[in-house]
C-alpha positions in Angstrom: -16.6 15.8 88.2 -13.1 17.0 88.6 -11.8 14.3 86.2 -14.5 15.3 83.7 -13.5 18.9 83.9 -9.9 18.0 83.5 -10.7 15.9 80.4 -12.7 18.8 79.0 -9.7 21.1 79.4 -7.4 18.6 77.8 -9.7 18.2 74.7 -10.1 22.0 74.5 -6.3 22.4 74.7 -5.8 19.8 72.0 -8.3 21.5 69.7 -6.6 24.8 70.3 -3.2 23.3 69.4 -4.6 21.7 66.3 -6.4 24.9 65.3 -2.9 26.5 65.0 -2.0 24.1 62.2 -2.6 24.3 58.4 -1.7 22.1 55.5 -0.2 22.9 52.1 -0.3 20.3 49.3 -0.2 20.1 45.5 1.6 18.7 42.5 5.2 19.8 41.6 5.8 20.3 37.9 8.8 21.0 35.7 8.8 23.6 32.9 7.3 21.0 30.6 4.4 20.5 33.0 5.5 17.0 33.8 5.1 15.8 37.5 8.4 15.6 39.4 9.1 13.0 42.0 11.6 13.0 44.8 11.4 16.7 45.4 12.2 17.6 49.0 9.7 20.1 50.5 11.0 21.7 53.7 9.4 24.1 56.1 11.7 24.7 59.1 12.4 21.3 60.7 9.5 19.6 58.9 9.9 18.1 55.4 8.3 15.6 53.0 9.1 14.2 49.5 6.9 14.3 46.4 5.8 10.9 45.2 5.9 9.4 41.7 3.0 11.7 40.6 4.6 14.8 41.9 2.2 15.0 44.8 3.2 16.3 48.2 1.5 17.2 51.5 3.0 19.0 54.5 1.5 20.3 57.8 2.8 23.7 58.8 2.2 26.3 61.5 -0.8 28.7 60.9 -0.8 32.5 61.4 2.9 32.6 60.7 5.0 33.4 57.7 6.6 30.1 56.5 9.3 29.7 53.9 8.7 26.5 51.8 11.9 25.3 50.1 11.6 22.9 47.1 14.8 21.2 46.2 15.7 18.5 43.7 19.0 17.0 42.5 18.4 18.1 38.8 16.2 21.2 39.3 16.8 24.7 40.5 15.9 25.2 44.2 12.7 27.2 44.7 11.6 29.1 47.8 8.0 30.3 48.4 6.7 32.3 51.4 3.2 32.1 52.6 1.0 32.6 55.7 -2.0 30.3 56.2 -5.0 30.5 58.5 -5.7 27.8 61.1 -7.1 24.6 59.6 -6.6 26.0 56.1 -5.9 23.5 53.2 -3.9 25.4 50.7 -3.1 24.0 47.2 0.3 25.1 45.9 1.5 23.7 42.5 5.0 25.1 42.0 6.8 24.9 38.7 10.6 24.1 38.9 12.9 24.9 36.1 15.6 22.5 34.8 19.2 22.7 35.8 21.2 20.0 34.1 23.9 19.0 36.5 27.0 17.4 35.1 28.8 14.7 37.1 31.8 13.9 34.9 30.1 13.2 31.6 26.9 11.9 33.1 23.8 14.0 32.5 20.9 13.9 34.9 17.5 15.3 33.9 14.0 15.4 35.2 12.6 12.8 32.8 14.7 9.9 34.1 11.7 7.8 35.1 10.2 7.8 31.6 13.7 7.2 30.1 14.0 4.1 32.3 10.6 2.9 31.2 11.3 3.4 27.5 8.6 5.9 27.1 8.8 8.7 24.4 7.6 12.0 25.7 6.3 14.6 23.2 6.0 18.3 24.0 2.4 19.5 23.4 3.7 22.7 21.9 5.4 20.6 19.2 2.1 18.8 18.6 0.2 22.0 18.1 2.7 23.6 15.7 3.7 20.8 13.3 1.6 20.8 10.1 -0.4 17.9 8.8 -3.5 17.2 6.9 -4.9 15.7 10.1 -2.9 17.7 12.6 -2.7 16.5 16.3 -1.0 14.0 18.4 -1.4 11.1 15.9 0.2 13.3 13.3 3.4 13.5 15.4 3.2 9.8 16.4 3.4 8.9 12.7 6.9 10.4 12.5 8.3 8.1 15.2 10.2 4.9 14.3 8.1 1.7 14.3 4.9 3.7 13.6 3.4 3.3 10.1 0.5 4.9 8.2 -0.3 5.7 4.5 -3.5 7.7 5.1 -3.1 11.4 5.9 -6.9 11.7 6.5 -7.0 9.2 9.3 -5.7 9.3 12.9 -5.2 5.5 12.7 -1.7 4.1 12.8 0.0 0.7 12.9 2.9 -0.1 15.2 5.6 -2.7 14.6 3.5 -5.1 12.4 0.2 -4.7 14.4 -3.0 -3.3 12.9 -5.1 -0.2 13.8 -7.1 -2.1 16.5 -4.0 -3.1 18.5 -3.1 0.2 20.1 -4.2 1.5 23.5 -5.1 5.1 24.0 -5.7 6.7 27.4 -6.7 10.2 28.4 -6.3 10.8 32.1 -5.9 7.1 32.7 -9.3 6.4 31.0 -9.3 4.2 27.9 -11.0 5.8 24.8 -12.5 4.2 21.8 -12.9 4.8 18.0 -16.1 4.4 16.0 -16.9 0.8 14.9 -18.2 1.2 11.4 -15.5 3.5 10.0 -14.1 2.1 6.7 -12.5 5.2 5.3 -10.2 7.8 6.8 -12.4 10.5 5.3 -15.3 9.3 7.6 -13.3 9.1 10.7 -13.3 12.8 11.6 -11.6 14.3 14.7 -9.3 12.4 17.0 -10.7 12.1 20.5 -7.7 14.1 21.9 -8.1 17.9 21.9 -4.5 19.1 21.5 -5.2 22.5 23.2 -6.2 20.7 26.4 -3.1 18.5 26.6 -0.5 18.7 29.3 1.6 15.6 28.7 1.9 13.0 25.9 3.7 9.6 26.5 4.1 6.9 23.9 5.4 3.4 24.1 5.9 1.2 20.9 6.2 -2.1 22.8 7.4 -3.8 25.9 5.1 -1.7 28.1 4.2 -2.4 31.7 1.5 -4.5 33.2 -0.6 -1.5 34.3 -1.5 -0.8 30.7 -4.3 -2.8 29.1 -4.5 -5.9 26.9 -3.4 -4.9 23.4 -0.5 -6.2 21.4 1.2 -3.2 19.9 1.5 0.2 21.7 0.3 2.6 24.4 -0.5 6.3 23.9 -1.0 7.9 27.4 -2.3 11.4 27.4 -2.9 13.7 30.3 -5.0 16.8 30.2 -3.9 19.8 32.2 -5.5 21.3 35.3 -5.7 25.1 34.8 -3.9 27.3 37.3 -5.3 30.6 35.9 -7.7 32.0 33.3 -6.7 31.3 29.7 -8.2 31.1 26.2 -7.0 30.0 22.9 -8.4 30.3 19.4 -7.3 28.5 16.2 -8.9 28.9 12.8 -8.1 27.9 9.3 -9.6 26.8 6.0 -10.1 23.4 7.6 -12.1 24.6 10.6 -11.3 25.9 14.0 -11.2 25.4 17.7 -11.9 27.4 20.9 -10.6 26.5 24.3 -11.4 28.2 27.6 -9.9 27.5 31.0 -10.1 28.9 34.5 -9.9 28.3 38.2 -11.9 29.5 41.3 -10.5 32.0 43.8 -10.0 29.3 46.4 -8.2 27.1 43.9 -10.6 24.2 44.6 -12.4 24.2 41.3 -10.9 24.3 37.8 -12.3 23.7 34.3 -11.0 23.5 30.8 -13.4 23.2 27.9 -12.7 22.9 24.2 -14.9 23.1 21.1 -13.7 22.0 17.7 -15.2 22.1 14.2 -13.6 20.6 11.1 -14.5 20.6 7.4 -12.4 18.3 5.2 -13.7 19.7 1.9 -10.5 21.4 1.1 -8.6 18.1 1.3 -11.0 15.6 -0.2 -11.8 17.9 -3.2 -8.2 17.5 -4.2 -8.6 13.8 -4.9 -9.2 12.2 -8.3 -12.9 11.6 -7.7 -15.0 14.6 -8.4 -17.7 14.9 -5.8 -20.4 17.0 -4.1 -18.8 16.3 -0.8 -18.7 18.2 2.5 -17.7 16.0 5.5 -18.1 17.9 8.8 -17.0 17.0 12.3 -17.8 18.7 15.6 -17.1 17.9 19.2 -17.1 19.4 22.7 -14.9 18.3 25.6 -14.7 19.4 29.1 -12.6 18.5 32.2 -13.9 19.6 35.6 -11.7 19.3 38.7 -12.6 19.7 42.3 -10.1 19.6 45.2 -12.3 18.7 48.1 -9.5 18.5 50.6 -5.8 17.6 50.8 -6.9 13.9 50.6 -9.7 13.9 48.1 -9.7 15.1 44.5 -12.6 14.6 42.0 -12.7 15.1 38.3 -15.1 14.6 35.4 -14.2 14.3 31.7 -17.0 14.6 29.2 -17.1 14.5 25.4 -19.8 14.8 22.7 -18.8 14.2 19.1 -20.8 14.2 15.8 -19.4 13.3 12.4 -21.5 13.8 9.3 -20.3 12.3 6.0 -22.4 13.2 2.9 -20.7 11.9 -0.2 -22.0 12.2 -3.8 -19.3 11.0 -6.3 -19.5 12.3 -9.9 -16.6 11.2 -12.0 -13.1 9.7 -11.6 -10.2 9.0 -13.9 -7.2 7.0 -12.7 -4.2 6.4 -14.9 -1.9 3.4 -14.1 0.0 0.7 -15.9 3.5 1.3 -17.5 5.0 3.8 -19.8 4.9 1.3 -22.7 1.3 0.1 -21.8 -0.6 2.9 -20.1 -4.1 2.1 -18.9 -6.9 4.3 -17.5 -10.0 3.7 -15.5 -12.9 6.1 -16.2 -15.8 6.0 -13.8 -19.2 7.8 -13.9 -21.2 7.7 -10.7 -24.8 7.9 -9.6 -26.1 7.9 -6.1 -24.8 9.0 -2.8 -23.6 7.9 0.7 -24.8 9.3 4.0 -23.0 8.3 7.2 -23.4 9.6 10.7 -21.5 8.9 13.9 -22.8 10.3 17.2 -20.8 9.5 20.3 -21.1 10.3 24.0 -18.3 9.8 26.5 -18.2 10.5 30.3 -15.8 9.5 33.0 -15.7 10.4 36.7 -12.5 9.9 38.7 -11.8 10.2 42.5 -8.3 10.2 44.0 -7.9 9.4 47.7 -4.4 10.3 49.0 -4.7 8.9 52.5 -1.0 9.7 53.3 2.0 10.7 51.3 2.9 7.0 50.5 -0.5 5.5 49.7 -3.1 6.5 47.2 -6.3 5.0 45.7 -8.1 5.9 42.5 -11.7 5.1 41.6 -12.8 5.5 37.9 -16.3 5.1 36.4 -16.7 5.7 32.6 -19.2 5.2 29.9 -19.1 5.3 26.1 -22.2 5.3 23.9 -22.0 5.4 20.1 -24.8 5.5 17.5 -23.6 4.9 14.0 -25.2 4.6 10.6 -23.7 3.9 7.2 -26.1 4.2 4.3 -25.2 4.2 0.6 -26.4 3.4 -2.9 -23.8 4.1 -5.5 -23.8 3.0 -9.1 -20.4 3.2 -10.8 -20.3 2.7 -14.6 -16.7 2.1 -15.6 -14.6 1.9 -18.7 -11.2 0.3 -18.6 -9.0 1.0 -21.6 -5.7 1.7 -23.2 -4.4 5.3 -23.3 -2.9 7.0 -26.3 0.7 7.5 -25.3 1.8 9.2 -28.6 2.8 12.7 -27.7 2.1 14.0 -31.2 -1.3 12.5 -31.4 -4.5 14.6 -31.2 -5.9 12.1 -28.8 -2.9 12.0 -26.5 -3.9 11.0 -23.0 -7.4 9.8 -24.0 -8.7 6.2 -23.9 -8.6 4.9 -27.4 -9.5 1.2 -26.9 -11.7 -0.3 -24.2 -10.6 -3.5 -22.7 -13.7 -3.8 -20.5 -16.8 -1.9 -19.6 -19.3 -2.6 -16.9 -21.1 -1.3 -13.9 -20.9 -1.8 -10.1 -23.8 -1.2 -7.7 -23.0 -1.0 -4.0 -25.7 -0.9 -1.3 -25.5 -0.7 2.4 -27.8 -0.1 5.4 -25.6 -0.6 8.4 -26.6 0.5 11.9 -24.8 0.1 15.2 -25.6 1.1 18.7 -22.9 0.3 21.4 -22.7 1.0 25.1 -19.5 0.3 27.0 -19.3 0.8 30.8 -16.3 0.5 33.0 -15.7 0.5 36.8 -12.1 0.5 38.0 -10.0 0.9 41.1 -6.2 1.4 41.3 -3.8 1.5 44.2 -0.3 3.1 44.5 1.9 2.3 47.5 5.5 3.6 48.1 7.1 0.9 50.3 10.3 2.9 50.7 12.5 5.1 48.6 13.5 2.2 46.4 10.4 0.2 45.7 6.7 0.7 44.9 3.7 -1.5 44.4 0.9 -0.7 41.9 -2.3 -2.7 41.4 -5.7 -2.4 39.7 -9.0 -4.1 39.0 -11.5 -3.3 36.3 -15.0 -4.5 35.3 -16.2 -3.8 31.8 -19.7 -4.3 30.3 -20.1 -4.1 26.5 -23.6 -4.2 24.9 -23.6 -3.9 21.1 -26.5 -4.0 18.8 -25.5 -4.3 15.2 -27.2 -4.8 11.8 -25.2 -5.3 8.6 -26.8 -5.2 5.2 -24.3 -4.9 2.4 -24.4 -6.2 -1.2 -22.6 -5.6 -4.4 -23.6 -6.4 -8.0 -21.1 -6.3 -10.8 -22.0 -6.3 -14.5 -19.2 -6.6 -17.0 -19.9 -6.1 -20.7 -23.6 -6.7 -20.1 -23.2 -9.9 -18.1 -23.8 -10.1 -14.4 -20.9 -11.7 -12.5 -21.8 -14.0 -9.7 -20.1 -14.5 -6.4 -16.7 -16.1 -7.2 -16.8 -18.1 -4.0 -19.8 -20.1 -5.4 -18.8 -23.3 -7.2 -20.3 -22.5 -10.6 -18.5 -22.0 -13.9 -19.2 -18.9 -15.8 -17.7 -18.5 -19.3 -20.2 -16.1 -20.8 -20.8 -15.2 -23.6 -19.6 -18.6 -25.0 -22.0 -20.6 -22.9 -25.1 -19.5 -21.1 -24.8 -19.2 -17.3 -27.3 -21.5 -15.6 -26.2 -21.1 -11.9 -28.1 -19.1 -9.3 -28.4 -15.3 -9.6 -26.4 -14.1 -6.6 -24.8 -10.7 -5.8 -21.1 -10.5 -6.2 -20.9 -9.8 -2.5 -23.7 -10.3 0.0 -23.4 -9.7 3.8 -26.5 -9.8 6.0 -26.3 -10.2 9.7 -28.0 -8.9 12.9 -26.0 -9.2 16.1 -27.1 -8.5 19.7 -23.9 -9.1 21.6 -22.9 -8.7 25.3 -19.4 -9.1 26.7 -18.5 -9.1 30.4 -14.9 -8.6 31.2 -12.9 -8.6 34.5 -9.3 -7.6 34.4 -6.6 -6.7 36.8 -2.9 -6.3 37.4 -0.2 -6.0 40.0 3.4 -4.7 39.5 6.4 -4.0 41.5 9.0 -1.3 40.8 12.5 -1.4 42.4 15.6 0.7 42.1 19.0 -0.5 43.2 22.7 -0.6 42.7 25.3 -3.1 41.5 28.5 -1.6 42.8 28.5 1.9 41.4 26.1 1.0 38.6 22.3 1.8 38.8 19.5 -0.5 37.8 15.7 -0.4 37.7 13.4 -3.4 37.7 9.7 -3.5 37.0 7.9 -6.9 37.1 4.1 -7.5 37.0 1.3 -9.7 35.7 -2.1 -9.0 34.1 -5.1 -11.2 34.0 -8.2 -10.9 31.8 -11.4 -13.0 32.0 -14.3 -12.6 29.5 -17.4 -14.2 28.1 -19.4 -13.5 25.0 -23.1 -14.0 24.6 -25.0 -13.3 21.4 -28.7 -13.7 20.6 -29.3 -16.7 18.4 -25.8 -18.0 18.9 -24.3 -20.5 21.4 -22.9 -18.7 24.5 -19.2 -18.4 24.4 -16.9 -20.1 26.9 -15.5 -18.3 29.8 -11.9 -17.5 28.8 -9.0 -16.3 30.9 -5.4 -15.1 30.1 -2.3 -14.3 32.2 0.3 -11.9 30.9 3.5 -11.6 32.9 5.6 -8.6 31.9 9.0 -7.2 33.0 11.4 -4.3 32.3 15.0 -4.1 33.3 17.1 -1.0 32.9 20.8 -0.7 33.6 22.9 2.5 33.7 26.6 1.7 34.0 28.9 4.1 35.9 30.6 5.3 32.7 31.7 8.7 31.6 29.1 8.6 28.8 25.5 8.9 29.7 24.0 5.7 28.3 21.2 3.5 29.5 20.4 -0.1 28.4 16.9 -1.6 28.6 15.5 -5.1 28.2 11.7 -5.5 28.3 9.0 -7.8 27.2 6.7 -10.6 28.3 3.6 -12.5 27.2 1.0 -10.2 25.8 -2.6 -11.0 25.0 -5.4 -9.3 23.1 -8.8 -10.6 24.0 -11.1 -9.9 21.1 -13.1 -6.7 20.9 -16.4 -6.6 19.1 -15.0 -6.2 15.6 -12.6 -9.1 16.1 -15.6 -11.3 16.8 -17.4 -10.6 13.6 -16.4 -12.8 10.7 -16.4 -12.2 6.9 -20.2 -12.8 6.8 -20.8 -10.3 9.6 -21.8 -13.1 12.1 -20.4 -12.9 15.6 -18.3 -16.0 16.6 -18.5 -16.2 20.4 -15.5 -18.4 21.0 -12.8 -16.4 19.3 -9.6 -16.7 21.4 -7.2 -14.0 22.5 -4.2 -13.4 20.2 -1.0 -14.1 22.0 2.4 -12.5 21.5 5.8 -13.2 23.1 7.4 -9.8 22.8 11.1 -8.9 23.5 12.6 -5.4 23.2 16.3 -4.6 23.6 17.3 -0.9 23.5 19.9 1.6 24.3 19.4 5.3 25.2 22.5 7.5 24.7 22.4 11.2 25.7 25.3 13.4 24.6 26.2 16.9 23.6 26.9 18.1 20.1 27.6 21.7 19.2 27.3 22.3 22.9 23.6 21.4 22.7 21.8 18.3 24.1 21.0 15.3 21.8 19.7 11.8 22.3 20.0 8.6 20.2 17.5 5.8 21.0 17.9 2.5 19.3 15.5 -0.5 19.8 15.6 -4.1 18.4 12.4 -6.1 18.8 10.9 -9.5 18.1 7.3 -10.8 18.3 6.2 -14.4 18.0 2.4 -14.3 17.6 0.0 -17.3 18.0 -3.8 -17.7 17.7 -3.7 -14.9 15.1 -7.1 -13.5 14.0 -6.3 -12.8 10.3 -8.0 -9.9 8.5 -8.1 -7.7 5.4 -7.8 -4.0 5.3 -10.0 -1.7 3.1 -8.7 1.8 3.6 -8.9 1.8 7.4 -11.7 -0.7 7.7 -10.6 -4.1 9.1 -12.6 -7.2 8.4 -11.6 -10.3 10.5 -11.9 -13.9 9.7 -12.6 -14.6 13.4 -11.1 -18.1 13.4 -7.6 -17.8 15.0 -6.3 -19.8 12.1 -2.7 -18.5 11.8 0.6 -17.8 13.4 2.8 -14.8 12.7 6.0 -13.1 13.6 7.5 -9.6 13.5 11.0 -8.3 14.0 12.8 -5.1 13.3 15.0 -2.2 14.3 14.0 1.3 15.2 16.3 4.4 15.8 15.6 8.0 16.5 18.0 10.9 16.9 16.5 14.0 18.4 17.9 17.2 19.8 18.5 20.9 19.1 19.7 20.8 15.6 18.7 24.5 15.6 19.3 26.2 19.0 16.2 26.4 21.2 14.1 23.9 19.1 13.6 20.2 19.1 13.8 18.1 15.9 14.3 14.5 15.2 15.2 11.9 12.5 13.6 8.5 12.6 14.4 5.2 10.9 12.6 1.9 11.1 13.0 -1.6 9.5 10.2 -4.1 9.9 9.4 -7.5 8.6 6.1 -9.3 9.6 4.6 -12.4 8.0 1.8 -14.8 8.8 1.1 -18.5 8.1 -2.6 -19.3 7.5 -3.7 -22.9 8.0 -0.2 -24.1 7.4 0.0 -22.8 3.8 3.3 -21.0 4.3 4.3 -17.5 5.4 3.2 -14.5 3.4 3.4 -10.7 4.2 0.8 -9.4 6.7 -1.3 -6.4 5.6 0.9 -4.1 7.7 4.3 -5.4 6.4 5.8 -2.0 5.6 9.5 -2.7 5.4 11.3 0.7 5.6 10.3 3.9 7.3 12.0 7.3 7.4 10.5 10.3 9.3 11.7 13.8 9.9 10.3 16.4 12.1 12.2 19.6 11.8 11.9 23.1 13.3 13.8 26.2 12.2 13.7 30.0 12.2 15.4 32.6 10.1 18.2 34.5 11.9 17.5 37.7 10.1 13.7 37.4 10.6 13.4 35.7 14.0 9.6 36.1 13.9 9.4 33.7 11.0 9.4 30.0 11.9 9.5 26.9 9.7 8.0 23.5 10.6 8.6 20.4 8.4 6.9 17.0 8.7 8.3 14.5 6.3 7.5 10.7 6.1 8.6 8.0 3.7 7.3 4.5 3.9 7.9 1.6 1.5 4.7 0.2 0.0 2.2 -1.9 1.9 0.8 -5.1 0.5 -2.0 -4.1 -1.9 -4.5 -6.4 -0.2 -7.0 -8.8 -1.7 -10.6 -8.1 -2.9 -13.1 -8.1 -0.1 -14.9 -11.1 -1.6 -11.9 -13.5 -1.7 -10.9 -15.9 1.0 -7.5 -16.7 -0.5 -5.0 -13.9 0.4 -2.2 -16.0 -1.1 -3.4 -15.2 -4.6 -2.9 -11.4 -4.2 0.7 -10.8 -3.1 1.4 -7.4 -4.7 2.4 -4.1 -3.1 1.3 -0.5 -3.4 3.8 2.2 -4.4 5.9 3.8 -1.7 4.3 6.4 0.5 6.0 9.8 0.3 4.7 12.9 2.0 6.0 16.3 3.1 4.0 18.9 4.9 5.5 22.3 5.6 4.3 25.2 7.7 5.5 28.8 7.7 4.5 30.7 10.9 5.0 34.4 11.5 4.9 35.0 15.2 3.8 38.5 16.2 4.1 37.6 19.9 4.9 34.6 22.1 7.0 33.7 25.2 10.2 34.4 23.4 9.2 37.3 21.1 7.9 40.4 22.7 5.9 43.2 21.0 5.2 46.8 21.9 2.1 47.0 19.8 -0.9 48.0 21.9 -3.3 45.6 20.1 -1.1 42.6 21.1 -1.0 43.6 24.8 -3.7 41.2 25.8 -2.2 38.2 24.0 0.3 35.7 25.2 0.7 34.4 21.7 -0.5 35.6 18.3 0.7 34.1 15.0 -0.4 33.7 11.4 0.8 30.8 9.2 0.8 29.3 5.8 0.7 25.5 5.5 1.4 23.4 2.4 0.2 19.8 2.6 1.9 17.3 0.2 4.5 19.8 -0.8 5.9 17.7 -3.7 2.4 16.6 -4.9 3.1 12.9 -4.6 0.5 10.4 -5.6 0.0 8.1 -2.6 -2.3 5.1 -2.8 -4.3 3.8 0.1 -5.8 0.7 -1.4 -6.7 -0.9 -4.7 -10.0 -1.0 -6.6 -10.3 -4.4 -8.3 -11.8 -4.3 -11.8 -12.3 -7.4 -14.0 -11.5 -7.4 -17.7 -14.2 -9.7 -19.1 -12.3 -10.6 -22.3 -9.0 -11.7 -20.7 -10.6 -12.5 -17.4 -7.8 -10.6 -15.7 -8.2 -8.5 -12.6 -6.6 -5.2 -12.2 -5.7 -3.6 -8.9 -6.3 0.1 -9.6 -4.8 2.4 -6.9 -7.1 4.7 -4.9 -5.0 7.8 -4.5 -5.1 10.2 -1.6 -4.9 14.0 -1.5 -2.7 16.2 -3.7 -1.0 19.5 -2.9 -3.2 21.7 -0.8 -2.6 25.2 0.7 -4.0 26.3 4.1 -3.9 29.5 6.2 -4.0 29.3 9.9 -4.5 31.9 12.7 -3.6 31.2 16.3 -4.3 33.4 19.3 -3.8 32.7 23.0 -4.6 34.7 26.1 
């Protein structure tokens, strides 16, 4: 009995002691809201260090005033006093400001980890302010070297010779998807990413780590912010508007940020050559809910509902082309309309278990459901003729002689219903101060139900043209045509397809020294297994890939702050649904993964000019690609051959100089050179559809010294012309090796800031606002005619085919109002 009583007193004493303890934890951020690792958190004799995600946890005494000291080699020391109750779990997310410390000529900054990994970090404030016809993160990505696009109405982009389907996009570590049936940037609508909700944007154009998925070209990794207080933002313009609300509970355990966006592209599309009754509208709602259950558990849910409606009724079009000596015009009169609709639902739950400061697990469940329809019946009656180029003539500019007349009837009834579900687990383990292990495993189920019904009938000078692939001679009107009556193009397919995928990775990070020189090593491997089954088709084989990847960074102990990187490996892209569907719309179940040997050599040089910070990043890369799944591009619609019948290569050089050309603002100049070719069935190398040789990009911010409230933002892109592509009906890309004209575009924005963090105001009506501004945007400032694709028209007399450019938007003015609380 005595022993039991003694044990009881011992337990009671232990509980009393433990009851006098409390814990403080959180994520340490810099002034750009990026997590900061290796911050020493000290309370008296106790201390801990933040991990790679900026997370820390420390046990302190309760009912006592404690001074928490946060210190870092490149950030200003921060001290916070607090008193906690017994057993209280308190979340504290301090923000530390930069202090660039100079050791000789070596600059140390808080973004060293991303610099080592070769990741480009973009400030969300820059994303929100830079003008563009389709403003957002992708609008800024397109100004970076190695990134190419010639469609301002689309968020799609190509990177270093890849196509639009070869780029990974993550939001809060969750992969996001684009609609399947989109074949025009005008239909695409809003980007998934809501700019007003973004905390951090990282981009890698190649040589990325094993933890990222199985694509060949690039990674865009976006993090939404966790609110720390109540806030609201409103943006409205002639193109639509957005409203974002955020808040946090009193006990700091719950937080939410929700954004609503609406966009109407009528202002832009009505500036095109084709006169239409056209009002494309796009709407979405996104919400991120966070719950900090304890110091060890964090739960979050990200949800999105998006609806795109595209109602298109073309009326007339006139396109002038040819040469000065021989001008030609295409006149088209339309009947009919197109009605497209895309409705998508996305939801993802995430749980993070931090069982101690060195080990963490993440559990992610996500689902994506899209319902898409593409219906159109459009009759185009065209007239192709010579234009009167005589300036003194009364008919100057008119078509005076017709080379060909005809009509073209396009019909489609395309429906798609797709469900994609993912279950994933990730692990993070700090072995010591120098090395870490990361791993992950993911299961994916894809269930796609798809019906394609598309046909096209072409009548030229009163004679119906049959499908050119059919082996029948047609020399009307000299001899009667006796072959079968067949549409010029006819695609009919119904596909019920299921794909099961299992993928995983493991990678090791290490930091060491060679003498006085620093080096970083990342080595890992990915594996991906999948199998395709389709109703009415033989089951696909179980296929598996292994992708070893590595990065090595070396920082010599020089006076100049320069870093060298070598990265690459064996990259695979197992086919997604669109890559399985051939030219006839039929799913091929045994399409192999495209494979690329990828090498990137780069240098990163930080220096001071005009006593302000600058950085020059240069990268040379080479890709050797096998089992290539060749394709054609119509606007942004990609149609694959699904036969892995080619090999390809890509090489180039990228450079970007960024810094404070104007004090207090970041601007950059980009340059890229690219060459990419493919060899189909051993016929020889020809340019790939994304072979865009030269690229120049400028993103510039400025203000007027005499009027500091007036800001200027310039977004300028120049790309040499893409290959013009081949008609959709042809199987011989070698016969159509012509290029579009160069793509030149400048968007400028003038913003008058009534109030923001740097500009104060004494006006009473601005007291409640943290930011209030009014701006004027001019899209396509110099009114350049940029072509996205060609329309192919046949001259029945000469039997020539003309690639007639489809031009994008002209100069457009927009007014924008921004208010933030």
